[in-house]
Legacy VTK file of the C-alpha trace (Angstrom):
# vtk DataFile Version 3.0
C-alpha trace
ASCII
DATASET POLYDATA
POINTS 720 float
0.000 0.000 0.000
2.592 2.524 -1.185
-0.119 5.196 -1.602
-0.570 5.271 2.208
3.087 6.112 2.807
4.147 9.721 3.321
0.615 11.115 3.221
-0.010 14.331 5.210
-1.012 14.217 8.868
-4.370 15.775 8.034
-5.127 12.902 5.628
-4.220 10.319 8.304
-6.558 11.959 10.794
-9.454 12.159 8.340
-8.801 8.540 7.313
-9.019 7.526 10.973
-12.434 9.190 11.229
-13.546 7.375 8.037
-12.490 4.045 9.628
-14.647 4.784 12.675
-17.661 5.550 10.493
-17.310 2.383 8.376
-16.812 0.249 11.495
-20.491 0.962 12.170
-21.246 -1.263 9.130
-22.787 1.636 7.229
-21.783 2.982 3.797
-19.368 5.911 4.023
-21.272 9.174 3.633
-18.932 11.981 2.528
-21.107 14.716 4.072
-20.984 12.931 7.447
-17.202 12.516 7.126
-16.831 16.229 6.363
-18.962 17.259 9.367
-17.106 14.926 11.746
-13.689 16.152 10.527
-14.786 19.745 10.853
-16.020 19.109 14.416
-12.979 17.141 15.647
-10.023 18.659 13.786
-8.688 22.157 14.065
-8.246 22.552 10.346
-9.567 25.082 7.840
-12.680 23.910 5.985
-10.901 24.294 2.662
-8.056 21.957 3.764
-10.550 19.340 5.025
-12.459 19.477 1.754
-9.281 19.219 -0.386
-7.905 16.355 1.735
-11.119 14.311 1.405
-11.054 14.963 -2.334
-7.430 13.709 -2.570
-8.310 10.547 -0.596
-11.156 9.860 -3.001
-8.950 10.431 -6.072
-6.364 7.969 -4.719
-9.129 5.414 -4.014
-8.167 5.333 -0.325
-11.781 6.067 0.513
-14.758 5.448 -1.781
-18.141 7.106 -1.207
-20.983 4.761 -0.211
-18.618 1.835 0.506
-18.635 0.091 3.882
-14.866 0.089 4.277
-11.772 2.149 3.493
-8.464 1.035 2.049
-6.788 0.360 5.406
-9.536 -2.142 6.232
-9.584 -4.043 2.938
-6.999 -6.718 3.841
-8.471 -7.361 7.288
-10.669 -9.985 5.636
-8.706 -13.268 5.536
-10.115 -14.504 2.230
-9.552 -11.143 0.549
-5.988 -11.014 1.868
-5.363 -14.582 0.641
-6.553 -13.596 -2.853
-4.302 -10.525 -2.848
-1.254 -12.506 -1.682
-1.897 -15.161 -4.340
-2.032 -12.512 -7.093
1.232 -10.964 -5.800
2.945 -14.372 -6.046
1.171 -15.366 -9.282
0.647 -12.251 -11.423
-1.601 -12.895 -14.388
-3.777 -15.353 -12.431
-7.272 -15.777 -13.861
-10.472 -16.030 -11.853
-10.963 -19.795 -12.097
-7.336 -20.395 -11.113
-7.693 -18.161 -8.026
-10.966 -19.779 -7.081
-9.663 -23.354 -7.429
-6.337 -22.748 -5.704
-7.946 -21.052 -2.687
-11.058 -23.269 -2.665
-13.494 -20.341 -2.851
-17.014 -20.119 -4.255
-17.377 -18.159 -7.555
-19.518 -15.350 -6.111
-17.166 -14.962 -3.100
-14.121 -14.692 -5.371
-15.869 -12.177 -7.627
-16.891 -10.024 -4.672
-13.414 -9.826 -3.115
-11.704 -9.216 -6.461
-14.079 -6.337 -7.141
-13.205 -4.756 -3.776
-9.455 -5.221 -4.372
-9.838 -3.659 -7.793
-11.937 -0.735 -6.507
-9.268 0.177 -3.941
-6.435 -0.252 -6.481
-4.782 -3.257 -4.863
-5.031 -5.103 -8.178
-5.915 -4.402 -11.774
-7.308 -6.670 -14.444
-7.049 -7.079 -18.195
-8.467 -9.342 -20.900
-6.151 -12.097 -22.083
-7.489 -14.546 -24.680
-10.823 -15.707 -23.206
-9.872 -14.931 -19.591
-9.851 -12.013 -17.208
-6.442 -11.996 -15.554
-5.333 -10.051 -12.481
-2.062 -8.318 -11.568
-0.959 -6.500 -8.401
-1.288 -2.746 -8.911
2.497 -2.183 -8.768
3.237 -4.799 -11.469
5.190 -3.376 -14.408
2.974 -3.449 -17.538
5.972 -4.213 -19.753
6.311 -7.582 -17.959
2.711 -8.665 -18.556
3.375 -10.268 -21.917
6.226 -12.417 -20.582
4.301 -13.693 -17.544
1.186 -14.473 -19.583
3.244 -16.352 -22.178
4.204 -18.906 -19.503
0.590 -19.462 -18.451
0.331 -21.918 -21.328
1.515 -25.417 -20.335
3.142 -26.025 -23.747
5.054 -22.726 -23.607
6.210 -23.606 -20.098
7.393 -27.010 -21.345
9.470 -25.277 -24.046
10.888 -22.763 -21.546
11.977 -25.435 -19.036
13.531 -27.576 -21.783
15.680 -24.663 -22.966
16.568 -23.807 -19.353
17.644 -27.402 -18.642
19.880 -27.514 -21.741
21.330 -23.964 -21.361
21.297 -23.522 -25.134
20.196 -25.655 -28.082
19.122 -25.398 -31.724
15.490 -25.221 -32.777
15.755 -28.701 -34.338
17.149 -30.114 -31.082
14.258 -28.527 -29.176
11.732 -30.098 -31.544
13.399 -33.500 -31.193
13.372 -33.244 -27.385
9.651 -32.458 -27.380
8.629 -34.705 -30.292
6.495 -36.971 -28.129
4.613 -34.073 -26.538
4.374 -31.433 -29.284
4.350 -31.419 -33.074
6.968 -29.207 -34.804
4.235 -26.708 -35.748
3.047 -26.497 -32.139
6.624 -25.849 -30.977
6.862 -22.959 -33.464
3.454 -21.646 -32.378
4.185 -21.641 -28.616
7.814 -20.507 -29.025
6.742 -17.294 -30.783
5.328 -15.480 -27.674
8.424 -16.528 -25.675
10.633 -14.891 -28.302
8.384 -11.818 -28.556
8.512 -11.294 -24.789
12.313 -11.898 -24.831
12.085 -14.716 -22.270
13.894 -16.709 -24.962
16.334 -15.198 -27.433
17.844 -16.661 -30.594
21.385 -16.168 -31.825
23.658 -17.467 -34.575
26.524 -19.868 -33.842
28.456 -22.114 -36.236
26.009 -21.291 -38.996
22.980 -22.410 -36.948
20.259 -20.613 -34.996
20.436 -21.364 -31.258
17.993 -20.653 -28.427
18.705 -19.671 -24.818
17.115 -17.783 -21.924
16.977 -14.009 -22.307
18.452 -11.488 -19.858
14.964 -10.684 -18.547
14.908 -14.089 -16.808
17.630 -12.963 -14.396
16.231 -9.427 -14.133
12.873 -8.111 -12.967
11.110 -11.396 -13.763
13.447 -13.676 -11.791
11.292 -13.877 -8.649
8.291 -15.020 -10.684
10.232 -17.596 -12.732
12.337 -18.923 -9.854
9.928 -21.734 -8.789
9.894 -23.168 -12.324
13.676 -23.022 -12.642
14.325 -24.487 -9.182
12.015 -27.406 -9.917
14.039 -28.383 -12.980
17.276 -28.062 -11.008
15.943 -30.197 -8.162
14.955 -33.017 -10.502
18.327 -33.172 -12.225
20.245 -33.255 -8.913
18.198 -36.080 -7.294
20.108 -39.132 -5.846
18.576 -41.180 -8.637
18.729 -40.126 -12.253
15.600 -41.496 -13.907
15.208 -41.435 -17.663
12.200 -42.633 -19.608
11.389 -43.093 -23.273
9.120 -45.165 -25.459
8.923 -46.627 -28.932
6.473 -48.662 -30.988
6.801 -52.446 -31.274
4.142 -54.193 -33.324
0.794 -53.179 -31.877
2.257 -52.239 -28.499
4.248 -49.483 -26.825
7.592 -50.366 -25.268
8.009 -47.958 -22.359
11.567 -47.976 -21.027
12.668 -46.621 -17.648
16.406 -46.323 -16.914
17.464 -45.897 -13.282
20.992 -44.616 -12.523
22.425 -44.551 -8.992
23.935 -41.084 -8.378
24.490 -41.716 -4.656
27.860 -42.644 -3.113
26.616 -45.989 -1.777
24.743 -49.009 -3.066
20.976 -49.037 -3.340
18.943 -52.254 -3.392
15.471 -53.787 -3.679
14.486 -51.269 -6.336
10.863 -51.339 -7.527
9.906 -49.416 -10.654
6.135 -48.867 -10.738
4.151 -47.225 -13.528
0.852 -45.451 -13.101
-1.016 -46.527 -16.214
-4.018 -44.621 -17.561
-7.143 -46.411 -18.817
-5.914 -45.869 -22.378
-3.537 -48.828 -21.946
-3.347 -52.357 -20.607
-0.105 -53.577 -19.023
0.513 -57.144 -17.903
3.197 -56.274 -15.326
3.037 -52.667 -13.992
5.938 -53.240 -11.525
9.517 -54.274 -12.420
12.320 -55.151 -9.984
16.055 -54.355 -9.883
17.961 -56.113 -7.100
21.080 -53.923 -6.724
22.736 -50.826 -8.175
26.251 -49.754 -7.216
27.271 -46.076 -7.501
27.188 -44.826 -11.127
25.542 -48.080 -12.298
22.310 -47.983 -14.290
19.702 -50.523 -15.371
16.764 -50.321 -17.723
13.418 -52.062 -17.431
10.809 -52.396 -20.179
7.035 -52.252 -19.869
4.766 -53.440 -22.672
1.713 -51.184 -22.980
-1.177 -52.363 -25.135
-3.176 -49.378 -26.463
-6.943 -49.607 -26.094
-7.801 -46.360 -27.869
-6.261 -43.309 -29.522
-5.213 -40.098 -27.808
-2.569 -38.774 -25.432
-1.888 -39.922 -21.874
0.678 -38.916 -19.270
2.581 -41.970 -18.074
4.309 -41.470 -14.755
5.242 -43.568 -11.747
7.469 -44.096 -8.742
10.815 -45.735 -8.014
11.071 -47.156 -4.477
14.418 -48.360 -3.106
16.421 -49.060 0.095
19.876 -47.838 1.079
22.521 -50.013 2.780
20.956 -49.288 6.178
17.528 -50.466 5.065
15.969 -46.989 4.970
13.190 -46.643 2.415
13.226 -43.879 -0.225
11.151 -42.996 -3.263
11.617 -40.858 -6.386
9.063 -39.833 -8.955
9.174 -40.851 -12.592
8.350 -37.542 -14.244
5.316 -37.641 -16.547
5.935 -38.454 -20.186
3.179 -37.936 -22.725
2.600 -41.042 -24.836
0.579 -40.441 -27.969
-1.382 -43.033 -29.867
-2.199 -41.218 -33.062
-4.948 -42.620 -35.293
-4.571 -41.344 -38.850
-7.526 -40.071 -40.841
-7.945 -42.517 -43.731
-9.310 -42.201 -47.233
-9.851 -44.903 -49.897
-7.018 -45.957 -52.165
-7.010 -49.082 -54.316
-3.611 -50.814 -54.552
-2.540 -53.392 -57.065
-1.677 -56.880 -55.856
2.025 -56.309 -56.633
1.998 -53.169 -54.435
0.370 -55.179 -51.651
3.114 -57.805 -51.795
5.818 -55.108 -51.752
4.232 -53.476 -48.703
4.250 -56.785 -46.814
7.950 -57.198 -47.583
9.002 -53.608 -46.932
6.952 -52.373 -43.959
6.855 -53.525 -40.357
3.635 -55.166 -39.254
1.420 -54.309 -36.273
-0.371 -57.486 -35.200
-3.369 -58.033 -32.924
-5.550 -61.029 -32.041
-9.097 -60.459 -30.761
-10.973 -63.421 -29.187
-14.580 -63.742 -30.384
-15.681 -66.302 -27.768
-19.333 -67.389 -28.107
-19.997 -65.679 -31.435
-20.028 -67.820 -34.564
-16.836 -67.618 -36.581
-18.577 -66.295 -39.714
-20.447 -63.654 -37.673
-17.233 -62.556 -35.955
-15.543 -62.172 -39.334
-18.499 -60.148 -40.665
-18.348 -57.814 -37.633
-14.611 -57.238 -38.028
-14.967 -56.635 -41.771
-17.803 -54.113 -41.290
-15.922 -52.184 -38.589
-12.755 -51.939 -40.697
-14.795 -50.908 -43.748
-16.404 -48.108 -41.672
-12.979 -46.429 -41.530
-13.268 -45.474 -45.226
-10.768 -47.966 -46.639
-11.138 -49.899 -49.914
-11.980 -53.625 -49.860
-9.946 -55.678 -52.335
-11.313 -58.862 -53.913
-11.656 -61.643 -51.343
-9.898 -64.689 -52.734
-10.397 -67.002 -49.766
-13.241 -67.511 -47.285
-12.904 -65.516 -44.052
-10.007 -63.467 -45.445
-10.160 -59.808 -46.485
-7.605 -57.242 -47.581
-8.258 -53.516 -47.199
-6.183 -50.691 -48.631
-6.206 -46.934 -48.132
-3.954 -44.023 -47.388
-3.368 -41.583 -44.538
-5.298 -38.433 -45.446
-2.592 -35.924 -44.510
0.639 -37.737 -45.463
-0.706 -39.886 -48.321
1.203 -42.921 -46.970
-0.390 -46.240 -48.031
-2.149 -48.510 -45.509
-2.739 -52.242 -45.811
-5.050 -54.160 -43.452
-5.007 -57.966 -43.582
-8.007 -59.582 -41.833
-8.237 -63.338 -41.278
-9.449 -65.822 -38.658
-8.464 -68.856 -36.637
-10.703 -70.986 -34.423
-10.521 -68.572 -31.467
-9.404 -65.170 -32.682
-9.952 -62.421 -35.210
-6.454 -61.719 -36.537
-5.514 -58.321 -37.955
-2.182 -57.247 -39.433
-1.651 -53.577 -40.329
1.219 -52.527 -42.606
2.273 -48.862 -42.673
5.516 -46.990 -43.189
5.038 -45.126 -39.888
4.929 -47.658 -37.033
3.599 -44.974 -34.667
0.522 -44.482 -36.832
-0.028 -48.188 -37.438
0.015 -48.809 -33.672
-2.669 -46.150 -33.182
-4.676 -47.393 -36.164
-4.763 -50.985 -34.944
-5.677 -49.861 -31.399
-8.604 -47.938 -32.881
-9.740 -50.938 -34.960
-9.459 -53.248 -31.957
-11.597 -50.942 -29.840
-14.311 -50.731 -32.533
-14.418 -54.494 -33.011
-14.514 -55.243 -29.284
-17.445 -52.830 -28.832
-19.357 -54.465 -31.697
-18.581 -57.963 -30.433
-19.929 -56.977 -27.026
-23.214 -55.764 -28.499
-23.459 -58.623 -31.003
-23.367 -61.201 -28.209
-26.748 -59.778 -27.170
-28.224 -60.242 -30.673
-29.003 -63.946 -31.184
-32.781 -64.583 -31.340
-35.366 -64.986 -34.121
-35.935 -61.221 -34.259
-32.225 -60.548 -34.705
-32.702 -57.778 -37.248
-34.938 -55.655 -35.007
-32.766 -56.264 -31.984
-29.680 -55.430 -34.034
-31.219 -52.078 -34.961
-31.892 -51.359 -31.286
-28.399 -52.290 -30.107
-26.854 -50.427 -33.053
-28.624 -47.367 -31.660
-27.122 -47.987 -28.234
-23.631 -48.457 -29.709
-23.998 -45.302 -31.817
-25.095 -43.281 -28.777
-22.074 -44.489 -26.809
-19.853 -43.045 -29.531
-21.859 -39.789 -29.479
-21.165 -39.529 -25.741
-17.440 -39.998 -26.472
-17.675 -37.232 -29.099
-19.278 -34.958 -26.475
-16.363 -35.699 -24.100
-13.822 -34.881 -26.859
-15.505 -31.476 -27.197
-15.409 -31.037 -23.417
-11.644 -31.581 -23.445
-11.355 -29.403 -26.586
-9.350 -32.089 -28.387
-7.758 -31.486 -31.780
-9.695 -31.400 -35.041
-7.998 -34.656 -36.126
-9.390 -36.623 -33.163
-12.907 -35.242 -33.669
-12.821 -35.756 -37.450
-11.804 -39.380 -36.999
-14.823 -40.099 -34.802
-17.178 -38.010 -36.985
-16.153 -40.017 -40.060
-16.894 -43.283 -38.275
-20.293 -41.976 -37.115
-21.087 -40.680 -40.592
-20.558 -44.098 -42.200
-22.428 -45.938 -39.440
-25.359 -43.499 -39.539
-25.781 -44.211 -43.232
-25.927 -47.940 -42.483
-27.830 -47.940 -39.164
-30.297 -45.058 -39.574
-30.930 -44.268 -43.258
-34.314 -42.723 -42.388
-33.057 -40.352 -39.671
-31.006 -38.148 -42.045
-28.131 -38.063 -39.550
-25.597 -38.652 -42.315
-26.197 -35.223 -43.852
-25.693 -33.271 -40.597
-22.641 -35.367 -39.660
-21.196 -34.721 -43.128
-21.758 -30.967 -42.719
-19.852 -31.021 -39.435
-17.046 -33.069 -41.002
-16.636 -30.554 -43.836
-16.713 -27.619 -41.398
-14.060 -29.077 -39.058
-11.737 -30.175 -41.878
-10.827 -26.485 -42.173
-9.459 -26.570 -38.589
-6.817 -29.266 -39.139
-3.543 -28.093 -37.571
-5.479 -25.110 -36.142
-7.220 -24.366 -32.853
-11.009 -24.744 -32.844
-13.092 -21.899 -31.421
-14.783 -22.627 -28.092
-18.203 -21.750 -29.574
-17.689 -24.369 -32.303
-17.205 -27.096 -29.674
-20.406 -25.953 -27.921
-22.407 -25.914 -31.171
-21.335 -29.491 -31.856
-22.279 -30.495 -28.289
-25.718 -28.958 -28.806
-26.231 -31.016 -32.001
-25.052 -34.181 -30.207
-27.929 -33.768 -27.739
-30.382 -33.486 -30.661
-28.950 -36.615 -32.276
-29.183 -38.579 -29.033
-32.851 -37.598 -28.667
-33.456 -39.007 -32.172
-31.666 -42.245 -31.280
-33.771 -42.672 -28.125
-36.989 -42.337 -30.163
-35.543 -44.756 -32.738
-34.629 -47.326 -30.064
-37.970 -47.098 -28.271
-39.931 -47.449 -31.542
-38.028 -50.594 -32.538
-38.230 -51.947 -28.990
-42.024 -51.845 -29.223
-41.831 -53.871 -32.441
-39.588 -56.395 -30.684
-41.860 -56.641 -27.647
-44.796 -57.523 -29.909
-42.878 -60.192 -31.830
-40.651 -61.843 -29.228
-40.992 -63.574 -25.859
-37.328 -63.360 -24.778
-37.657 -61.731 -21.333
-33.871 -61.545 -20.816
-33.377 -59.437 -23.914
-36.486 -57.406 -23.104
-34.927 -56.502 -19.725
-31.579 -55.750 -21.358
-33.199 -53.354 -23.850
-35.094 -51.627 -21.051
-31.866 -51.197 -19.049
-29.934 -49.883 -22.051
-32.743 -47.454 -22.943
-32.802 -46.193 -19.363
-28.996 -45.850 -19.414
-29.180 -43.967 -22.717
-31.748 -41.520 -21.310
-29.601 -41.009 -18.231
-26.521 -40.350 -20.426
-28.478 -37.749 -22.400
-29.672 -36.122 -19.172
-26.109 -35.994 -17.813
-24.600 -34.383 -20.897
-27.567 -31.996 -21.232
-27.165 -31.028 -17.560
-23.395 -30.595 -17.947
-23.848 -28.536 -21.131
-26.519 -26.324 -19.518
-24.033 -25.341 -16.780
-21.062 -24.818 -19.107
-22.815 -22.303 -21.373
-24.001 -19.978 -18.574
-22.479 -16.518 -19.033
-24.538 -13.829 -17.299
-28.108 -13.244 -16.128
-30.136 -10.100 -15.604
-33.677 -9.289 -14.549
-35.265 -6.160 -16.022
-38.311 -4.272 -14.708
-40.928 -4.124 -17.462
-42.316 -0.651 -16.856
-39.099 1.259 -16.083
-36.488 -0.798 -17.963
-34.283 -0.758 -14.823
-31.994 -3.694 -14.022
-33.440 -5.248 -10.854
-30.848 -7.981 -10.387
-27.882 -9.429 -12.289
-25.431 -12.286 -11.811
-22.231 -13.188 -13.699
-21.524 -16.908 -14.107
-18.241 -16.304 -15.961
-15.037 -14.405 -15.284
-16.094 -11.530 -17.521
-18.819 -9.123 -16.435
-21.334 -7.232 -18.593
-22.960 -3.836 -18.079
-26.487 -4.833 -16.994
-27.891 -1.319 -17.513
-26.516 -1.234 -21.058
-28.004 -4.650 -21.882
-31.395 -3.782 -20.349
-31.544 -0.578 -22.398
-30.640 -2.532 -25.528
-33.394 -5.110 -24.932
-35.937 -2.341 -24.303
-34.930 -0.744 -27.602
-35.279 -4.050 -29.515
-38.742 -4.615 -27.982
-39.841 -1.105 -28.983
-38.553 -1.730 -32.507
-40.632 -4.928 -32.778
-43.735 -3.176 -31.485
-43.224 -0.333 -33.977
-42.986 -2.766 -36.899
-45.958 -4.941 -35.916
-48.133 -2.168 -34.423
-48.783 -4.369 -31.379
-46.911 -5.513 -28.265
-44.211 -7.936 -29.366
-42.359 -10.310 -27.055
-38.809 -11.410 -27.757
-37.797 -15.029 -27.181
-34.175 -15.205 -28.260
-31.428 -13.110 -29.820
-28.540 -14.905 -31.530
-24.992 -13.600 -32.075
-21.791 -15.164 -33.337
-20.320 -15.856 -29.903
-23.349 -15.800 -27.591
-27.119 -16.157 -27.312
-29.678 -14.166 -25.273
-32.648 -16.233 -24.039
-35.699 -14.211 -22.878
-38.363 -15.239 -20.334
-41.362 -12.954 -19.819
-43.095 -12.477 -16.431
-45.874 -10.259 -15.115
-43.568 -7.598 -13.678
-40.142 -8.300 -15.164
-38.212 -9.901 -18.009
-35.385 -12.388 -17.450
-32.465 -12.311 -19.917
-29.934 -15.148 -19.827
-26.752 -14.697 -21.892
-25.156 -18.029 -22.856
-22.033 -18.980 -24.801
-23.919 -21.711 -26.698
-27.453 -22.489 -27.868
-29.736 -22.860 -24.812
-31.075 -26.390 -24.338
-34.439 -27.256 -22.688
-32.857 -27.424 -19.225
-31.493 -23.893 -19.591
-34.808 -22.488 -20.846
-36.764 -24.242 -18.068
-34.394 -22.882 -15.405
-34.792 -19.338 -16.775
-38.613 -19.499 -16.738
-38.589 -21.063 -13.269
-36.366 -18.284 -11.917
-38.618 -15.501 -13.233
-41.708 -17.198 -11.816
-40.199 -17.799 -8.364
-38.627 -14.319 -8.233
-41.988 -12.680 -8.861
-43.627 -14.887 -6.225
-40.922 -14.128 -3.642
-40.863 -10.365 -4.254
-44.462 -9.818 -5.329
-45.144 -7.018 -2.816
-41.869 -5.195 -3.671
-42.608 -5.429 -7.403
-46.165 -4.149 -7.053
-44.958 -1.063 -5.166
-41.620 -0.690 -7.003
-40.337 2.907 -6.980
-36.709 2.445 -8.065
-35.031 0.846 -5.016
-33.375 -2.435 -6.079
-31.386 -3.209 -2.912
-33.934 -5.717 -1.563
-33.554 -7.925 -4.652
-29.998 -8.930 -3.702
-31.575 -11.816 -1.772
-32.317 -13.448 -5.139
-28.747 -14.779 -5.234
-30.013 -17.797 -3.287
-32.416 -18.568 -6.140
-29.493 -18.447 -8.609
-27.618 -21.076 -6.587
-30.715 -23.251 -6.253
-31.983 -23.131 -9.825
-28.927 -22.596 -12.061
-25.948 -23.896 -10.054
LINES 1 721
720 0 1 2 3 4 5 6 7 8 9 10 11 12 13 14 15 16 17 18 19 20 21 22 23 24 25 26 27 28 29 30 31 32 33 34 35 36 37 38 39 40 41 42 43 44 45 46 47 48 49 50 51 52 53 54 55 56 57 58 59 60 61 62 63 64 65 66 67 68 69 70 71 72 73 74 75 76 77 78 79 80 81 82 83 84 85 86 87 88 89 90 91 92 93 94 95 96 97 98 99 100 101 102 103 104 105 106 107 108 109 110 111 112 113 114 115 116 117 118 119 120 121 122 123 124 125 126 127 128 129 130 131 132 133 134 135 136 137 138 139 140 141 142 143 144 145 146 147 148 149 150 151 152 153 154 155 156 157 158 159 160 161 162 163 164 165 166 167 168 169 170 171 172 173 174 175 176 177 178 179 180 181 182 183 184 185 186 187 188 189 190 191 192 193 194 195 196 197 198 199 200 201 202 203 204 205 206 207 208 209 210 211 212 213 214 215 216 217 218 219 220 221 222 223 224 225 226 227 228 229 230 231 232 233 234 235 236 237 238 239 240 241 242 243 244 245 246 247 248 249 250 251 252 253 254 255 256 257 258 259 260 261 262 263 264 265 266 267 268 269 270 271 272 273 274 275 276 277 278 279 280 281 282 283 284 285 286 287 288 289 290 291 292 293 294 295 296 297 298 299 300 301 302 303 304 305 306 307 308 309 310 311 312 313 314 315 316 317 318 319 320 321 322 323 324 325 326 327 328 329 330 331 332 333 334 335 336 337 338 339 340 341 342 343 344 345 346 347 348 349 350 351 352 353 354 355 356 357 358 359 360 361 362 363 364 365 366 367 368 369 370 371 372 373 374 375 376 377 378 379 380 381 382 383 384 385 386 387 388 389 390 391 392 393 394 395 396 397 398 399 400 401 402 403 404 405 406 407 408 409 410 411 412 413 414 415 416 417 418 419 420 421 422 423 424 425 426 427 428 429 430 431 432 433 434 435 436 437 438 439 440 441 442 443 444 445 446 447 448 449 450 451 452 453 454 455 456 457 458 459 460 461 462 463 464 465 466 467 468 469 470 471 472 473 474 475 476 477 478 479 480 481 482 483 484 485 486 487 488 489 490 491 492 493 494 495 496 497 498 499 500 501 502 503 504 505 506 507 508 509 510 511 512 513 514 515 516 517 518 519 520 521 522 523 524 525 526 527 528 529 530 531 532 533 534 535 536 537 538 539 540 541 542 543 544 545 546 547 548 549 550 551 552 553 554 555 556 557 558 559 560 561 562 563 564 565 566 567 568 569 570 571 572 573 574 575 576 577 578 579 580 581 582 583 584 585 586 587 588 589 590 591 592 593 594 595 596 597 598 599 600 601 602 603 604 605 606 607 608 609 610 611 612 613 614 615 616 617 618 619 620 621 622 623 624 625 626 627 628 629 630 631 632 633 634 635 636 637 638 639 640 641 642 643 644 645 646 647 648 649 650 651 652 653 654 655 656 657 658 659 660 661 662 663 664 665 666 667 668 669 670 671 672 673 674 675 676 677 678 679 680 681 682 683 684 685 686 687 688 689 690 691 692 693 694 695 696 697 698 699 700 701 702 703 704 705 706 707 708 709 710 711 712 713 714 715 716 717 718 719
């Protein structure tokens, strides 16, 4: 609070009087402060008046507030927020709230007070509101905000660890975590802010930390730099890497003893995500002498595509039997499934591929399903990936060919059977991609086998249609989750293509194929680019519509089955799956309805005044401005139609405004996506209950809105 240092004695005395007045829990009235100062202090009236004016200008006192600047940090939560922002400049609202375990409205309230009294200031950064202490140097904002991104931080720490390195070396170091284009993208703001500088040496461009790192920014960057130093100086040096072997990942951990004595009974344990299966998650090393190292291999079988952080722990004993542990730092393992398009290869090319390329091999047991049916399922699932089927020369054998959409590299899939397993061999030039491709195929086939085991009665066709609907909806739920995590366009396109082909086969009458195809064409433009948040939300909204169609489809066909069949077991299974499908739709609709909430305001019909408003997001809106705008739009509609016209919804590129009309007021809910039925119902319910709760106040409303602050409880109950 530098503005409280070296202020005149008169200002200190007047400030003391202001503290006494606000301690009475009443808003500070400037006239009362003036009268009290005049009565108690032997100062000229002009000096008192000028001093109060200076205190107001410096935001040390604020008219009509219940506290003054010297009292602001007396609140523990407010002080904790201020201290966090000092240590973490550029922190955004959600970060502050999560780190300090505070409710959204509490965090908003205290930040507003800190901002009013000039303890902190805020600015817009990307889609966030970020906060800085008031004495933070604006020229350092760009550098601090650049490191808020996890990928930029990864690049920064890698350069710090290596002192200096070329751009190609940096890209090689981070190849498993970031593509070369992503390294370029996230390196740019680090170079712009001069956290990283480039220089020429031996005819090559090198990268190293800039001078700013050891200057005014050092105290903010110190925790990141010390963490890297601590890891490299641990008693154990632990290295980890992975490569692709067949249809599996070989994850290698090398443990080196950096201590001056032996270590023994070493257990290397991996924490494996659900994306993989591992037969033996713990490996043993009996003894390591000083400077000795040993490597252990883990075989990870991918179950699906995507990225996962693989980490773990090394536990060991020293010569005295004391137990120690060291972390295996996370390493991102990526199973990348290529987008595929048809490509017909000649038989000679097929033979050359089998000779030239490494093979990824998988065997999938089909258990109680007939061999011919298992083969048909596998063939249909592979064909759904948009590959070309070559002529089938032998029974229960199929060859598929295609090419990776981006690279154009050829793909060969060899499908055949034995008495217990579906056998698939994938040949590609890039073993990384073939491993991901075969994991994706395996997952599709296993899902279909699981549903097919339920389809075995005389009404198999109808039941198949029902269970196809359930399978399709499961994939829609996965697509919704991909949008939630804001995954890359490639991952979403891959799943959309599968759904597009299956929709054409499963539901030709529902016209899902056309809408799925429209989405596929729209998102193809985003390959290697970041997708807008609103685009993810629009897709999530359509997913809910599609799932509603599938539920109607399943229930209609279930009624046909119930009339034709007497299999009570399957009847119960269909009922359970339908109930589960409805519950899944409710969950994603509920989750979506909360995610799109932006801001809410309640407007008095007769006066156009804002009675109550609430911000669900980090950014606030001017409620009076919005209410005036809505009044103007309503008047415009009335003028055109020559009668009272009610608005229902206004749509903009990045947000929607949903309107609910009451007897006394109008509720306006601003959302970042299309409102779904849950959102609209909540809005109408709020307006109805608000008018019931405050009926007397609304009937006699004369401009005082203070009593409506109690409506915050309704917000929590209905919307949150």
